[in-house]
N, C-alpha and C positions, 0 to 999 in steps of 0.2 A: 262234661257228661251230657249224654243225649237228653234233651229236655222232655221229650215225650216219654221216654223210658223212666226218667226221674219222676215225672209227674204221676205216672201210673203206680210206681213202687211206693212213692211217698203217700199216695192217696190211701192205700191199704194200711200203712204204718200209722198215718195220722188217725184213722178211724180206731185202730187198736189202742193207741195212746189215749185218745179222748174217751173211749169206752171204759178205760181203767181210771178215769177221773183226772187225767193230766191234760195240760194244754200243749198243743203242738207249736212250740216256740221256734224262733229263728235259730237259737243256740242248739236246740235238739235236732233241727234239720241239718245244721252244719256238722254236728257230731256224727249223725247217721251217714252223711255223705262220705265220711272217711272210711266207713266200712265198705261202701260200694267201690271206692277208689283204690283201696288197699289190695294188694295181691298176696297178703299174708295176715296172720293173726296180729292184733294190735293190743298193746297195753294202754292203760289210761294215760300214762306219761307220754307215750308216742302220739296219741291223739291230741293231747295238750300241746305238744311241740308243733304239730301241724296246724293248730288253730290259735296259738297265742297271739298272732298278728291280728286276729279278729276280736281281740279283747275278751276272750273266753278264758276264765280262770281254771286252774287245776281242780278246785273243789267243784265247780260247775260240771266239768267233764266227768269227774268221779261220780257225782250224785246222779247224773243222767244215765251213765252206763249201767249203774246199779238198777235204775228204774227199767231200762231196756232189758236187762237180764231177768228181772223179776216178772216181766210180762211176756217173756219168750221171744223177744226180737233178736237178742244176741245170746250167745252161749259163752260161759266162762270156762276157761281151761287154766288150772293152777299148775305152775311149774316152778319148783324151787322157791316157793313163797311169793312169786310174782303171778298176778292174774293177767291172762291174755284173753282177748275176746274175738269172736268171729260172728258174722251175721248168720243167724239161724233161720230166720223167716224166709229168706230167698236162697238158701244154700243149695237147693236141688240135690242135697246129699243127706237124706234123713239119717243114715248111719255112715260114719266114716271113722277111721282109726287115725290117731295122731302119732307121730314119731318125733321125739326130741333128740337132737344131737347133743351129746354131753360136752362136746368141745366148743361149738359155735352157738349153741342154744337155739338154733333154728327149730321151728315147729313146722312139720311137713304133714299135709293131709295124705293119707293112704286111701286111695279111691278104687281099690281093686274090687270089681264086682263079685268075683268068685269068693273072695275072702268075706265080703259082706254077707253073701248068701249063706255061707257056712256059719258065720256068727249068728245069723237069724235063726238057724236050726238050733244052735246051742242056747240061744236066748229063749226060744219056745220050750225047750226041754227043761230049763231052769224054772220057767214059769209053771209048767205042768207038774214037775216033781215037788215044788215048794208051795203050790197054790198062791202064786204071786201075779201081779200085773206090773210089768216093767215098762216105764214110760220113756226113759232116756238112759243113755250109757256113755261113759267116758272111758275110752281105751287109749292108754298112752304107752307106746313102746319107746324104749330108751336105748341109745347106742350111738354109733358114729355114722354120720351121713357120708355119702359117696365122696364129696369134696374133701372132708376132713380125713377120711380113711386114706385117700390118695396122698394127701400131704404127709400123713404119718408114715406111709409106705416109702415115700421119697426120702424122708428123714432117717429111716432105718437103714438105708443103703450106705 
C-alpha cells in the first residue's frame, strides 16, 4: 500500500478512534488495512484468516470491527445471519445499493448514479411525509449474479 496514502487515511481514522476514547493500536491498524486492501465486503472470519499469521485472534478482530462500526468507520451488512463489513469513512459512495447472489453469496455494490438520485428523491419524500430525518439506509437486492445466471442457463441446455 502507498505509504503517503496510508498515512493520510490513518491519520483521520486515528483521530476518530482516539476522539471516541480508544487507542490506535497496531492491531487496529492491521485490521483497518484489510478494508483498504480488500476489493469486496469482508466478514470478521475473513479478516481473521488474513491476519492470523500476525498473532491476532478472532476475538480481537471481532471486538475491533464492532468498535469501528459503532463509531462509523465501517458499515455492517447482514446477509443470512453473517455480518459483512465495508469501509464507510472513505467509500466515496454515500449511498449505494447492495446485491446478493443467492447462489454464490457474493455481495456486489450497485453504484448507478441515476438509481441513487431516484432513491434520494424517494428518501426525501419519506422524510417529508413522515416528519423523519433518515441518516443511513441499507438496500439489499437479492437474486442471481451474471456469472451464476450464465452457469444456470448452460446447465438448462
